[in-house]
C-alpha positions as CSV (number, residue, x, y, z in Angstrom):
1,M,-0.1,0.0,-0.2
2,L,1.1,3.3,-1.1
3,V,0.7,6.8,0.7
4,Q,-0.3,8.5,-2.1
5,N,-3.5,5.6,-2.5
6,W,-4.4,6.7,0.7
7,M,-3.1,10.5,2.0
8,T,-5.5,13.1,0.7
9,T,-4.8,15.1,-1.9
10,T,-7.0,18.2,-1.2
11,V,-4.8,20.0,1.2
12,I,-5.3,23.5,3.3
13,S,-2.4,25.7,3.4
14,V,-1.1,28.9,4.8
15,R,1.5,31.0,3.6
16,P,4.7,31.6,6.0
17,D,3.0,35.1,6.4
18,T,-0.5,34.4,6.7
19,T,-1.7,35.7,10.4
20,L,-2.3,33.3,13.3
21,L,-6.0,35.4,13.4
22,K,-7.0,33.6,9.8
23,T,-4.4,30.1,10.8
24,G,-6.4,29.2,13.8
25,K,-10.2,30.3,12.0
26,L,-9.2,27.7,9.0
27,M,-8.7,25.4,11.8
28,R,-11.4,25.7,13.2
29,D,-13.7,26.4,10.0
30,N,-12.1,23.3,8.5
31,H,-12.2,20.8,11.6
32,I,-8.7,20.1,11.2
33,R,-5.1,19.9,13.1
34,R,-2.7,20.8,11.6
35,L,-1.6,23.3,8.4
36,P,1.0,22.7,5.6
37,V,3.4,26.0,5.6
38,V,4.2,26.2,1.9
39,D,6.3,29.3,-0.4
40,D,4.8,30.7,-3.6
41,D,5.7,27.6,-5.1
42,N,3.5,25.1,-3.2
43,R,6.8,24.1,-1.9
44,L,6.5,22.9,2.1
45,I,8.6,24.7,4.6
46,G,7.1,24.2,7.6
47,I,3.3,23.0,9.4
48,I,1.6,24.7,11.8
49,S,-0.3,22.3,14.3
50,D,-3.7,23.2,16.6
51,R,-1.5,23.1,19.4
52,D,1.0,26.1,18.4
53,V,-2.1,28.2,17.4
54,R,-3.1,27.9,21.2
55,D,0.3,28.1,22.8
56,A,1.3,31.6,20.9
57,S,-2.7,33.0,21.4
58,P,-2.8,35.4,24.5
59,S,-4.9,33.4,27.7
60,K,-7.8,34.1,28.7
61,A,-5.8,35.6,31.6
62,S,-4.5,38.0,29.8
63,T,-4.6,41.8,30.9
64,L,-4.8,42.8,27.0
65,D,-8.1,44.9,26.3
66,M,-9.9,43.7,22.8
67,Y,-7.6,46.0,20.5
68,E,-4.8,45.0,21.5
69,M,-5.6,41.6,21.4
70,H,-6.4,41.8,17.8
71,Y,-3.6,44.0,17.4
72,L,-0.9,40.9,18.3
73,L,-3.1,38.4,16.4
74,A,-2.6,40.8,13.5
75,E,0.9,40.6,14.2
76,I,2.1,37.0,14.8
77,R,2.8,35.1,11.2
78,A,3.0,31.5,10.6
79,K,6.6,31.6,10.0
80,D,6.9,32.9,13.8
81,I,5.0,29.7,14.9
82,M,5.4,27.2,12.5
83,T,8.0,23.8,12.6
84,K,10.6,24.5,10.3
85,N,11.2,21.9,8.3
86,P,8.5,19.0,9.4
87,I,9.4,15.3,8.5
88,R,7.3,14.3,5.7
89,V,7.1,11.1,3.6
90,A,7.1,10.9,-0.2
91,P,3.9,9.6,-2.2
92,D,5.4,6.1,-3.3
93,D,6.2,5.5,0.7
94,T,4.2,2.7,2.1
95,V,1.4,3.2,4.9
96,E,3.0,1.1,6.7
97,K,6.4,3.3,7.1
98,A,3.9,6.8,7.6
99,A,2.3,4.6,10.1
100,M,5.4,4.1,12.2
101,V,6.5,7.4,11.7
102,L,3.7,8.5,12.9
103,M,4.0,6.3,15.9
104,D,7.5,6.8,16.9
105,K,7.3,10.7,16.7
106,N,3.7,10.5,17.7
107,I,2.3,13.0,15.5
108,G,-1.3,12.9,14.4
109,G,0.1,13.9,10.4
110,L,2.5,14.3,7.9
111,P,2.5,16.4,4.8
112,V,3.1,14.5,1.1
113,V,5.7,15.7,-1.0
114,A,7.1,14.7,-4.6
115,S,10.9,15.3,-5.4
116,D,11.0,18.9,-6.0
117,N,9.4,19.2,-1.8
118,V,5.9,20.7,-3.9
119,L,3.2,19.4,-1.4
120,T,1.4,16.4,-2.7
121,G,-1.1,15.5,-0.1
122,I,-1.2,14.9,3.7
123,I,-1.8,11.5,5.2
124,T,-2.8,11.5,9.2
125,G,-3.3,8.3,11.2
126,Y,-7.1,7.9,10.4
127,D,-6.1,7.2,6.4
128,V,-3.7,4.3,7.9
129,L,-6.6,3.6,10.0
130,K,-8.5,3.4,6.6
131,A,-6.6,1.6,5.1
132,L,-5.7,-0.8,7.6
133,L,-9.7,-1.8,7.0
134,S,-9.7,-2.0,3.7
135,I,-6.7,-4.6,3.9
136,T,-8.6,-7.0,6.7
137,G,-11.8,-6.6,4.9
138,V,-14.0,-6.5,8.4
139,R,-16.8,-4.5,6.8
140,N,-16.8,-7.8,4.8
141,G,-18.5,-9.6,8.4
142,G,-16.9,-13.1,8.8
143,M,-14.7,-15.4,10.7
144,Q,-11.0,-14.7,11.5
145,I,-8.8,-17.6,12.9
146,G,-5.2,-16.7,14.1
147,M,-3.0,-19.4,14.0
148,E,0.9,-19.9,14.6
149,I,2.9,-21.9,12.4
150,P,6.3,-22.6,11.9
151,N,8.2,-20.2,9.9
152,K,9.6,-21.7,6.8
153,K,9.1,-22.0,3.3
154,G,6.0,-23.6,2.8
155,A,4.2,-24.1,6.0
156,L,0.8,-21.9,4.7
157,G,0.7,-23.8,1.9
158,P,-1.1,-27.0,3.7
159,V,-3.3,-24.6,6.0
160,F,-4.5,-22.5,3.0
161,D,-5.5,-25.9,0.6
162,L,-7.1,-27.6,3.4
163,M,-9.2,-24.5,4.1
164,T,-10.2,-24.3,0.4
165,S,-10.9,-27.4,0.3
166,L,-13.9,-27.2,3.4
167,G,-15.4,-24.2,0.9
168,A,-13.5,-21.0,2.6
169,R,-13.3,-18.1,0.6
170,I,-10.4,-16.2,1.6
171,L,-10.7,-12.6,2.6
172,S,-7.7,-11.0,3.8
173,V,-4.7,-12.8,5.0
174,L,-1.7,-11.6,8.0
175,S,1.3,-12.4,9.2
176,A,3.7,-11.5,11.6
177,N,7.4,-12.5,12.8
178,V,7.1,-13.4,16.2
179,N,11.0,-15.3,16.4
180,D,12.9,-16.7,13.8
181,D,11.3,-20.2,14.4
182,T,7.6,-19.0,14.7
183,R,5.1,-16.7,12.9
184,H,1.5,-15.3,13.1
185,V,-1.0,-15.7,11.0
186,Y,-4.4,-13.7,10.9
187,V,-6.7,-14.7,8.1
188,R,-9.7,-13.2,7.4
189,I,-12.9,-15.9,5.7
190,R,-16.0,-15.0,3.8
191,D,-18.9,-15.7,6.0
192,M,-20.1,-19.5,5.3
193,K,-23.7,-19.1,5.8
194,D,-23.1,-22.0,8.9
195,A,-21.9,-22.2,11.9
196,R,-21.1,-26.2,11.6
197,R,-19.2,-25.7,8.3
198,E,-17.0,-23.1,10.4
199,D,-17.3,-24.7,13.2
200,A,-15.2,-28.3,11.2
201,L,-13.0,-25.6,9.5
202,V,-11.9,-24.3,12.9
203,E,-11.6,-27.9,13.7
204,A,-9.8,-29.2,10.6
205,V,-7.2,-26.0,11.0
206,R,-6.6,-27.0,15.0
207,G,-5.0,-30.2,13.1
208,H,-2.5,-28.2,11.1
209,A,-1.6,-25.7,13.4
210,R,-1.4,-24.0,16.7
211,L,-4.7,-22.2,17.6
212,L,-4.1,-19.1,18.9
213,Y,-8.2,-17.9,18.4
214,W,-11.1,-17.4,15.9
215,T,-14.2,-15.6,16.2
216,R,-16.8,-14.1,14.0
217,D,-17.7,-10.7,13.1
218,E,-21.0,-9.2,11.8
219,K,-20.7,-7.1,8.3
220,G,-21.2,-3.7,9.0
221,L,-21.2,-1.4,11.9
222,P,-22.5,-3.1,14.9
């Protein structure tokens, strides 16, 4: 999965001289928590978060009168509060890489830039969740089986053959290394419309792999 397939391409951005007042209003009106700062050629030079705006705004305990406050808000510019040279990803980076950066850096979104540093999109934790939902097929409901298998070539083949022989239609397969000897595999199967057939499938799988769990999901929202 590539970032370019999951990012938001219609990105609201500001220029370095955009006022704090306008920046805050853009965030509130559009219900967004970060704004890329770009130059006249749409090249990324910084990013502003809602926290940056809050920290730069006068507090309610301020002794400034209304006119002084408006003057201050008009004087502070995006370039004064932005994070310069923010962390970014490229359109052809993987969604998994973007998710890793979001988690490791504890941030909610990443600007996406082309090789010439031109802003092309933004990807957020919400976008990553959408990608996860898509690849797992959970919206289709059905059954998921978690199993532990040997971490060696061809170990999954017999399990897949078994499932197919029992009428299972596989929606998705996720796999993770546990160690050099073991893998955990999570297989989602389309609803078989018969609890007895599904139970028989689980028992058959149990005879070929160490069963971690199995569960049924209803189609769509609960």
